[in-house]
C-alpha positions in Angstrom: 23.1 -12.4 52.3 23.1 -16.0 51.4 21.2 -16.8 48.1 20.3 -20.2 47.1 22.5 -21.3 44.1 20.8 -21.3 40.7 22.5 -23.4 38.0 24.4 -21.5 35.5 23.8 -18.1 37.1 26.4 -15.7 38.2 27.4 -15.7 41.9 25.7 -13.1 44.0 27.5 -9.9 44.9 29.4 -10.7 48.1 28.7 -8.7 51.5 32.2 -7.2 51.1 31.0 -5.2 48.1 28.5 -3.4 50.2 29.4 0.4 50.3 30.9 1.9 53.4 28.9 4.5 55.3 29.1 8.1 54.2 26.9 9.3 57.1 24.2 10.4 54.5 21.3 10.0 57.1 23.0 11.2 60.3 20.5 12.4 62.9 17.5 11.7 61.0 14.5 9.4 61.9 13.6 6.8 59.3 10.5 4.7 59.5 10.6 1.5 57.3 7.4 -0.5 56.7 7.5 -4.3 56.4 11.1 -4.5 57.5 11.2 -7.9 58.9 12.2 -10.9 57.0 15.0 -11.1 54.5 14.1 -8.7 51.5 14.3 -5.1 50.5 12.7 -3.8 53.7 15.3 -5.3 56.1 18.0 -4.2 53.7 16.7 -0.7 53.5 16.6 -0.5 57.3 20.0 -1.9 57.7 21.5 0.6 55.3 19.7 3.6 56.8 21.1 2.6 60.3 24.5 2.3 58.5 24.0 5.9 57.3 23.4 7.1 60.8 19.5 7.3 60.9 17.6 6.7 64.0 15.6 3.7 62.8 12.1 2.7 63.4 11.0 -0.6 61.8 7.5 -2.1 61.5 6.0 -5.3 60.4 2.6 -7.1 61.0 4.6 -10.2 62.2 5.6 -9.3 65.9 8.0 -12.2 66.2 9.7 -11.7 63.1 10.0 -8.0 63.7 11.7 -8.5 67.1 14.1 -10.9 65.4 14.8 -8.3 62.7 15.4 -5.7 65.2 17.9 -8.1 67.1 19.7 -8.7 63.8 19.9 -5.0 63.1 21.6 -4.4 66.6 23.9 -7.1 65.8 24.9 -5.6 62.5 24.9 -2.0 63.5 25.4 -1.9 67.3 22.0 -0.1 68.0 18.6 -1.7 68.3 15.9 0.1 66.5 12.6 0.9 67.8 10.2 -1.8 66.4 6.6 -1.1 66.3 4.2 -3.8 65.2 2.0 -2.5 62.5 -0.5 -3.9 59.9 -0.2 -1.4 57.0 -3.8 -2.1 55.7 -5.1 -0.4 58.8 -5.0 3.2 58.8 -5.2 3.5 62.6 -2.2 1.4 63.0 -0.2 3.5 60.6 -1.3 6.8 62.5 -0.1 5.1 65.7 3.1 4.0 64.1 4.1 7.5 62.8 3.0 9.1 66.3 5.3 6.6 68.2 8.1 7.6 65.8 7.7 11.1 66.5 7.0 10.7 70.3 9.9 8.3 70.9 12.5 9.9 68.4 11.6 13.6 68.3 10.7 13.8 64.5 9.8 11.8 61.4 12.2 12.8 58.7 12.0 9.8 56.2 9.2 7.3 55.5 10.2 4.3 53.4 6.9 2.5 52.1 8.1 -0.9 51.5 5.1 -3.0 52.2 3.7 -5.2 49.3 1.9 -8.5 48.3 2.4 -10.5 45.1 0.8 -13.6 43.6 0.2 -15.2 40.3 -3.2 -15.6 38.7 -4.6 -14.9 35.2 -7.2 -12.2 34.9 -10.0 -14.8 34.0 -9.4 -16.8 37.1 -8.4 -14.2 39.6 -10.7 -13.9 42.5 -12.1 -10.6 44.1 -10.2 -11.7 47.3 -6.7 -12.0 45.4 -7.1 -8.8 43.6 -8.3 -6.9 46.9 -5.5 -8.2 48.9 -2.7 -7.3 46.7 -4.3 -3.7 46.2 -4.9 -3.3 49.8 -1.3 -4.2 50.9 0.6 -2.9 48.0 -1.2 0.3 47.0 -3.8 1.6 49.4 -1.3 0.7 52.3 1.3 3.1 50.5 -1.5 5.8 50.4 -2.5 5.5 54.2 1.1 5.4 55.3 2.1 8.6 53.1 -1.1 10.3 54.5 0.0 9.3 58.1 3.5 10.6 57.6 2.4 13.8 56.1 0.4 14.6 59.0 3.8 15.2 60.7 5.9 16.3 57.9 3.8 19.3 56.6 3.8 21.0 59.9 7.6 20.5 60.3 8.2 21.9 56.8 10.3 18.9 55.7 10.4 15.3 55.0 11.2 12.6 52.4 9.0 9.6 51.3 10.5 6.8 49.2 8.1 4.2 47.8 8.8 0.7 46.5 7.3 0.3 43.2 8.4 -2.2 40.5 9.3 -2.5 36.9 6.1 -4.5 36.3 4.3 -1.1 36.8 5.8 -0.4 33.2 6.1 -3.9 31.6 3.4 -6.4 31.1 4.0 -9.8 32.8 1.8 -12.7 32.5 -0.3 -13.6 35.7 0.6 -10.4 37.4 -2.3 -8.0 36.5 -3.1 -7.2 40.2 0.4 -6.7 41.3 1.3 -4.6 38.4 -1.9 -2.5 38.6 -0.9 -1.8 42.1 2.6 -1.1 41.5 1.7 1.3 38.5 -0.6 2.9 41.1 2.3 3.4 43.5 4.2 5.2 40.6 1.2 7.6 40.0 0.7 8.1 43.7 4.3 9.2 43.8 4.1 11.6 41.1 0.7 13.2 42.4 1.6 13.3 46.0 5.0 14.8 45.1 3.1 17.8 43.6 0.9 18.1 46.5 3.6 18.5 49.0 6.4 20.2 47.3 5.5 23.6 48.6 6.0 22.3 52.1 9.6 21.2 51.4 8.8 17.5 51.2 10.1 15.2 48.5 8.3 12.0 47.4 10.1 9.4 45.0 10.2 5.8 44.3 12.3 3.0 43.3 11.2 0.2 40.7 13.4 -2.9 41.2 13.3 -5.6 38.6 14.6 -8.6 40.3 16.0 -8.5 43.9 17.1 -12.0 45.2 16.4 -13.1 48.7 15.7 -16.5 50.4 11.8 -16.1 50.5 11.6 -15.2 46.8 13.9 -18.3 46.1 11.3 -20.5 48.1 8.1 -19.4 46.5 9.3 -18.7 43.0 11.3 -21.8 42.1 14.7 -22.2 40.6 13.7 -22.5 36.7 11.7 -19.2 36.9 14.4 -17.3 38.8 17.0 -18.5 36.4 14.9 -17.3 33.5 14.3 -13.9 35.1 18.1 -13.7 36.0 19.1 -14.4 32.5 17.0 -11.3 31.1 19.2 -9.0 33.3 22.3 -7.5 31.6 24.5 -8.6 34.3 23.1 -12.1 34.2 22.0 -12.1 38.0 19.4 -10.6 40.2 20.0 -7.5 42.3 20.9 -8.1 46.0 18.4 -6.3 48.3 21.0 -4.0 49.6 21.7 -2.8 46.1 18.1 -1.6 45.9 18.5 -0.3 49.4 21.4 1.9 48.1 19.2 3.8 45.8 16.6 4.2 48.5 19.2 5.8 50.8 20.2 8.0 48.0 16.7 9.2 47.4 16.3 9.7 51.2 19.5 11.8 51.3 20.4 15.4 50.5 22.0 14.2 47.4 18.6 13.8 46.0 17.5 17.2 47.0 16.3 18.3 43.6 14.4 15.0 42.9 10.7 14.6 43.5 7.9 12.7 41.8 10.6 10.5 40.0 10.5 6.8 39.7 14.1 5.3 39.5 14.4 2.0 37.9 16.9 -0.3 40.0 17.4 -2.7 37.1 19.9 -4.1 34.4 16.9 -5.6 32.5 16.9 -4.9 28.8 13.8 -5.0 26.5 
């Protein structure tokens, strides 16, 4: 993945460093939300496909979703099922999961990737800013989880992997809405894991610190990204596929005894 150069920052990890497939998800149907674009969602979709999954991707942007499906087909040789879906709409999420089961025969893994950020101090934050971030980042994760469980519980198996963030643990100026939403994702992960353990379903989350991709570079600015990268022990941001690797691990049988866990994907030190 091409990453804009940041002065003084280490070079990004080359594509040649991506792990080879170990067929960790052979034959499993994996749904990834917010998979269009260039970030963690697309990387997770690609890594799942590389590991043998039958892939279903969704995004609210139909054109970008189709382009993402084309890119995945070019990378993996198989075009995923692409289903437009606004994750803030519970009815659309129900249709997404129903479509995955109808077209692929099962719903084995859900990766809840959708999220919305922004920067505003608490004193200046509007109700609309707060509501938008909570709806897209936290409430959508609940609604998607509920929709998936309606299929997973009768089947007696399934895995859900949520995308949280280290800001759910660590304070960051101007991020009260995003941090509250991501902390909520962590709590939702732990509680839902206990709710469904008896049904053979696992629920875990990743908490990335800083994952570099072109959209982030465009909206965050070179100075801030250089500062955040400098806080990382490796002196660089993660590549989205490095976060996706941990998602694949949590989705696989190698994590069979893990549930209710939030795994930091970070080299950041206090």
